[in-house]
N, C-alpha and C positions, 0 to 999 in steps of 0.2 A: 187962082185958087190959093188961099193963104197957106203958108208953111206951118204945120201943127207941131213940128218937132220941138221948137223952143218952148211952146206952151206946156207940153208934156214934161219936159225937164224941170220947168218951174214948179209944176204940181208936185213932182216927186220930192223936190227940195223942201217944199213947205211941209210935206208929211214927215220928213226926217226931223225938221225943227220941232214939230209938235211932239213927236215921240221923245225927243231929248228933254222936253220941258216937263214930262210926266214925273210926278213924285215917286220916290222909291224908298226902301228901307235899307239903312246901312248895316251890313253884316259884320259883326265884330270878329268873326272867326271862331275857332275852337277855344274852349276854356284852357287857360294855362294850368297844367298839372305838373310841371317840372319844378324840382327843388332848386334853390339857389346853388350856384357853383362858386367854389372858392377859387379866386383868380391868383391871389398871392398872400403869403403870410410873412410877417417880419418880426423877429427872425423866422427863418423858414421852419416848417414843421419838422420835428425830430432833430432839432439842433442839439449838439453837444457843447460842453463848456459854456453853458448859458451864464452870462454875467449881469444882465440888466435886471430891470424890475417891471418891464411891461412887454407885451407883444400885441401885434395888430393884425387883424384879419380883414381882407378886402374881397368883396363878392362881385359877381357880374350884374347884380341888380340891387335895388333897395331892399333891405331886410329889417326885421324888427325882432325883438326878444320877447318871448312869452314864458311866464313862470320860471324865469331864470334862477330864482332863489331855490326852487324845488328841483329843477331839472339838472342844474350844473353840479357835477360830482368831481371834486378835486382829490386826487390821491397821490401822495399822502395828504391827509387833511391839513388845512391851515388854520391857525388860531385866529388870525384876522382875515375877514372876508376880502377878496379883491374888489377893486373899484372898476365897474364896467360902464363904459360910455360909448355912444350917447344913449339916452333913454328914448329917443325918437327914431323914426325910420332913417336909415343911412346905408351907404354902400360899404362902410367900414365900421368895425367894432374894435375898441381898444380895451385891453384888460391890464390894469395896473396892479401889480402885486404889492401888498402892504406888509406881508409877513416876511420874516427872515428865512431865506432858503437854506436848506441843509446841504452840506458839501457831498459830492459824489452820490447824488440822489436823482432818480428819474421821476419827473412829475408828469401827471396826466390830467388834462382838463377835458372831461367828457360833458359835452353840452346837451346830451340827450336829444330832445325834440324842441329845444328852446329857440333855435334859430329858424325863422321861416320868412318867406318872401312877403313883402308888404301888401301886395294886392290880393293874392289868392290864399295866403296862409299856408303854402306848401312847405312842410318842414324839411330841413336838412338833417336827416336822422342820424343820431349817434355819432356826430362829428367829434373827433378827439384832436386836441392839440397836445403834443408831447415834447418835452425837452429834458435834458439832463444837465445838472451842474457839474457832472464828471466828464470823463473822456469817452463814455459809451452809453448807449440806451439799454436799460434792463429789458429783457425780452421774454422772460418766463411768464406762464399764466396758470390759472386755476379756475375750474368751472364746476358748477353743480346746480342743484334745484332747491327750491324753498317749498315747504309744506307746513300746514298747520297741524300740530300734534293732536288736536281734538276735533276741530271743525272740518267739514268737507271743503269749504271755501278758504282760499289762501289770501292773506292780506297783500295789497299792492304797496309799492314804495317801501320795500324792506331793505334796510341797510346791512350789507355784508362786509365784515371786517377781518383783517389779519393782524394779530399782535405778535411781534417778534419774541421768540423765547431766548432770552439771554440772562446775564447776571442781574439785570434790573427788573426782570419780569416777576410779577406776583398777581394773584387773581383780582386784587383790588383795582388794577389798572382799568378793568372794564367799566368801573364806576367813576373813575377819576381822570383818566388821560385818553387822548386821541389814539386810535390804532395806527399801525405802520402803513397799512393799505386799506382802501375802502372802495366799494362800488354800491350800486343800488339797482333793484329790479325795476324801478320806475312803475308806470301805471299799467303795463300791458304784458307783463311776463312773469313767470314763476321760475325762471332760470337766472343764473348770474354768471359773470365771468370777470375775474380779477386779472388784469394784464399789467405788463411792464414791471414784473416782480423780480426781486433779487433772490438768488438761491439762499436757503436757510430753513430753519425750523420755526413753525408758527402755530398759534391757536386760532382756529376758525370759529367766528361768532357771527350770528345774525340777530338783529333787533328791529322791532317796529319802532323806529326812532321818532317819537311824537314831536319832540322839540328840535330835531335836527342838530343835536350837539355832539353826536358820536359817543355818548356816554349812556350807560344803562341805568334806568330808573325803575327798580323792581315794583314800585307801587303802581305805576301807570303803563309800563311797556312790556311787551312780549320779548322773549329771548329764545334763541336756539344755539346749539354749539356742537362741535365734533369732539367727542370725549378724548380721543387721543390727539397728540400734537401731530401736525402735518409737516412733512419734509418736502420742500420744493427744490428741484423739479420732480414731478411724477404725473402720470397720465390718468389718475383716478378721477371719477366724477362723484362729488360728495352731495349728500342730502342733509339739509338743516331743517329740523322740525321745531316750529315756534310754539311757545307756550307762555301763559301768564303764571308766574310763580304765585304760590299761595302766600299771602301776607301773614306775618306773625300776628297773633292776636294782640289787640290793643283796645282798651275801653276809653270812651270819652265821658266827660263830666255829665252826670245825670241831670235831668230836668223833670219837674213835676208836671204831669199831664192831666191829673184829676185828683180827687180827694182820696183815691185808693190806688193810684198807679203812677209809676215813675218810668220815664223813657231813658234808656241808656244806649247811645250809639256805639258802634264798634267797627273795627276792621279785622279781617282774618276770619277764622272759624271759631264760633262760640261754644262748640261742643266741649263738654266736660269743664266748663268754667265754673268756679266756685264763688258764690256770692253770699255775703253776710251783711245784713242791714241792721243798724243799731240806732236806738234813741237813748242818748246818754250811755248808760252801761247796760241797757236792756236790749236783748236780741229780739228782733221782730220776726214774726212768721212771714214767710215769703214764698210766692209762687212766681216762677219765671216762664214767660211765653214769648213767642216770636211776634214781632210787629209785622203785619202782612206787607210784602213787597218792598221792605226797607231793611237795611243793615242796622236794626235796632232791636233791643230786647225790652219787653214790658215787665216791670217788677211790681207785682201786686202785693199790697200790704193792707192790713185792717186799718180803717180810717182812724186818724188821730185827731182828737178834738182840741183845738187851740182856744183857750178860754177867752183871751182878750181879742175883740174884733180888730181886723186890719193888722194883726201882728203875725209874726212868722215864728217857726220853730226849726230846729236843726236836726238833720239826720246824717248818719255816717255810713258809707258803703265801702266794704272791703271786697276787692276783686282779685282773683288769683287763678292762674292757669299755667301749669308747668313752671317755668322760671319767671313768668310775668306776675307782678303784684303791684297793686295801686290802691290808694285810699282816697276817697272823695268825701268832702263835707259840703252840704248844700242846704238851702232853705226850703221849707214848705209852708203853705198857708191853707186856711180853710177853703176847700173847693167842693163842688158837687161830685158825688161818687158816680161811677158808671152803673148803668141799669142793665139788668139781665135781659137779653133778647137773643133771638135766633134767626138765622137765615139758611134756607136749604141750599145745598151745593148744586142739586139738580132741580130744575124747574119743569114740572109737567110730566116729562118722560124720563124714566130710569133705564139707562142702558143695562142689558142683561149681564154684562160683565162687571158692573160696578155695584157698590153698596150705597144705600140711601144715607146721606150724610148731612148733619146739621152743624153749621158753624156758630159757635157761641161768642157773644160779645164780651163775656167775662169768664174766668176759669171755673169749671165745674168741680165739685168735690163729693157730691152725694148723688146716687142714682137709685131710685125706687122703681124697679121694673114692674111692680104690681100695679102701678098707676099709669102704665104705658100699654096700649093695645094696638095691635096690627091686624087688620082684617082685609079680606079680598072682596071682590064685587058681590059675592054671595053672603057676605057678612060672617064668613067663617074665620075664626081666629087663626093666625099664622104664628108659629113658633119663631122666636128670634133671640139673638144675643146682641150685646153691644160691645164696642171697642172705643176707648177714649184716648185720643192723642192730645196730651196736655200741652205740649209745646206749641201746637197749632190750633188748639181749642176746637177740635173736630170730634164729633160724636157719630160713630158709624153704627148702623143697624144691619146686622148680618142675618140673612134668611134665604131660604130656597125660593128663587124667583121662577115664575112661570111665564111663558110668552103670552102675549095678547091678554094680559090680566090687568085689573084695576085694583089699587090698594089704597087703604086709608090708615094713616098713623095718627093716633090720638094720645095726647099727653095731658093727664089730669093735673090740677094744681098740686105742687109738691113732688112731682115726679123727678124734677131736677133741682138741685140746690147749688148755688155758687159759693165762692170763697167768702163773700160778704154776707152769707146766710140768706140771700134773696132766693125766693122760689118762683117757679114759672107760673103763669096763668094757664088756664085751659086753652090749649092750641091743638090744631089738627092740620094735617097735610095730606093732599091727595096726589097720587101719581100713578102712571100706568107703564106698561112695558110693550115693546113692539114684538113682531114675530121674529123667529130665528132666521127667516128668509131675508130679513132686512139687514143682516150682518154677513160678514165673510169670515172665513177661517184660513189661517196661514200656518203651514208646517214648514219649518226650516230643517234641512239636513246639513249639519256642519261637517265639513271635510278638512282633514289635515290640521286639526286643532293641536297646537304645539304644547299647550299647558292649560291646566284648569286651576281655579275657576275662571269662568268668563261671564261678562255681562252682555246681554243682547238687548238692543234698544231699537225701537221703531220711532222715527221722528217725522213730523209734518214738514211742509215746504218751508216753514220758518225756522226749522231746527229744534222746535219744542218736542220733548219726549212725550209720546202718547202711550206707549206700552213698553214694558221692560220685563226681562226674565233674568234669572241667575242660575247658572248651571255649574255644579261641581264635578260632573262626570258625563252627563247626558249630552249626546250630539244631535238628538232629535228634539226640537223645541216647538211647542204648539202655542199659537196665539189664536184663541177661539173667540167667536162672537165679537169681532172688532168692526168698527165703523168703516164703511167703504171709503177708500181714499187712496192717494198715491203716497207711498211711504219710502223713506230713506232708511236703510238698514245698516247698522254698524255693530261690531263686536269689539269689546274691550277686554284685554288680558288683565284681570284683576290680581296683580302680583301680591299685594298686601292683604287681599281677601277682606276688604272693608266694604265691598259692594258699591263702590263709587269710583269714578275716574280720578286719578291723582296726577297733578302736573309734576314736572321735574324741578330740579334745584341746581342753579349754576355753581354755587359754592360747594355743594355736596357732590358735584359732577354726576348727578343723577338725572337720567332722561325720564320723560313722562311715560306713563303706562301706555302701551301700544294700542292704537285704535285702527281697525280695518273696516273700510266701507265696502259694501256691495256696489259694484260699478254702475248699476242702473236702479231707477226707482221701481218699486214693486207695486203693481196695480192690484189692489184687493177690491173686488166687486161684491155687491149684494148677492147672497145665495150662491157664492162661489167657494170652492175649496182649492187653495193654491198650495202646491208643493214646490218649494224652492231650494235647490242645492246651493250651498255657499262654500266655495273652496277658499280656505284661509291661507293657503300657501302663498308666500310673497312672490 
């Protein structure tokens, strides 16, 4: 009988070989989530008596730099940016200082989140390299928060600065020179911390530094400041409220837009500006309106006939507001005049809380109400009055609206006359109203109001004001028949009583008017009555 044991062993051996030959999937293991580790720095971090012009950082793996120009914060700021190399992935980073270092000064290089590993992009968060050109490292600090003075959302990448108060300090330094210390909130925080500070007295300033030059440009940048000087050391936590200063009024050279209209661009606030248009020595009649959605004024004049074709004539415009004055001379030529036309502000449905409004293409000067008729669905005449907003060229029809009603507004020829003596053709508009149950009502009970008057505003998700109220003493505010939506509520302390929010001024050391937001959105639903207490106590 044959021995079967060697045959069995051979069979098992073949099975093992087949199993080993099967294809499999290589498992790369868990994803790397660890940040790079600094192995050594030369000179070492927190070196004193720093004499060189460069330092080198070596890591445990290959790293790369991301957004280094935006993330790296050097305090005190340097006039000349350092040279950082290499620009490709490497285990070492070299920073060559090109500026002249100040004596007995502690320097901080905060890399933010710019250093990350080459493969997975894990950042080495808020790494700082610090050295001193003196015999010790300054170790004092100052912290605080950033807030927008008007809007609910706060800007990212806000630069926070300290200016030393000494014999050389004046307010113009904020516009012309670098601060003594600087930090940045970067992209994920509304808090700030200034570290490695020297004891002393400082001015605390924050700006939305658009061009990263550590200097305030009031035309394009927001600013915030602490009104009193700060003495370091102290344990206070400070809040900076950013605002965009109101630009002083300035006019730009006018241009002809049509045969009866000039456009004049401006910056600042055009309210109360005085305009005088002249042809030779003759003063021309003038109506001024706002150009929609642009910082421009429309200057309407009676058409001037230029006798010779293809020739031009000259006009002169005097512009004055407060201490500002400017004279402009410009050419005009024969052009087509603007036609009188209208467009309704509401199409189809008129909200119960609004007036029916017509926007005019040219400024109106005469209104013959006997040639205007408003009727309901039963052809019954409805009494009305009109209100004309000349600056915005809006004509409102004010009347008692009824829910679930249909209306017809008819304007016979000659009902409206514009500045150029053009009259309207026969026109008619039809619109209706919804039921009161399609709207909601909101009652606000204001608590702990520290002063009056106050402005109360309801804004939509984009921050656009939908409803507003003004109160000189009342703490119970009703917003009735408003469209269902989620609203953001804010209250403004109107210190100068001009019914609008006013920003601050750095040179005047004046803060913006205070704005307080209700912490949550308010849900107003159809056919609901919402009563909402609002405690204004800080």
